[in-house]
Steps between C-alpha positions, in 0.01 A plus 500: 500500500552364850261214433701404191822512701343283770384244244841500332669443836267208569570346158877522552468348846284215375740417219796508738325266743377251240537132587617410147844650540765371264841382607796729460737207453649382170260356242714193435584253774724275288816603681351521850550225753393496859281326754135405477243598761581178687874575503604247234772605257360537149672510163512810281170576327289297747390783729129554445420776747673826575661433840537874570126571480312435826211257480271692736551866423414740776352835407195689390278318254181706471426871504159633603378857455286639782307825457356693793154651502461819297457806722445870446745752644363849569692831487730550803404165654804272487419137467671173441420156369669167558478199270582196715641176361326173592644275769794293377613761247753784512465847353763555228375815330204729476360829389178693463240594243340843494163460336373861504658832597856432382601867482396573858657201680828525691650162588709518817578133551498201268679206654496191721269485799641264756611162372193413300336802336536806278400844628407812303448837673374806317319830537308724264582868446283765671342613177494151347214264442468166676724216386414132491784250522604156618816322615647197323729234651694231313525192720726199442470151638 
């Protein structure tokens, strides 16, 4: 369930950050007059570009998913994992995946680790079996 939520979050983020964004201005420019990019006054209907949309948009353009190594947590031995984003990227989201031992795992922390990683801390119940898991970070550039 958490993996599906993480993938859905990534899909929404990617669609929101797409470079093919459409203008929010009126579809018809027949009654619009203004100035061209060079500052010349132009007649109605002669504007060819949306002057309100920046030419060089600043923002995130790519999202990368980083998964930590898979480790095994033993009963009563707290452990943590960190998935670290590559240089030049920023962590924007994250989560974890429990591969085995779901019923015995107790997650105590699932959140950012510093400025560039995602940390997951968990323990396994006294009478539980070992649990294997990994941390996942969503990194934007």
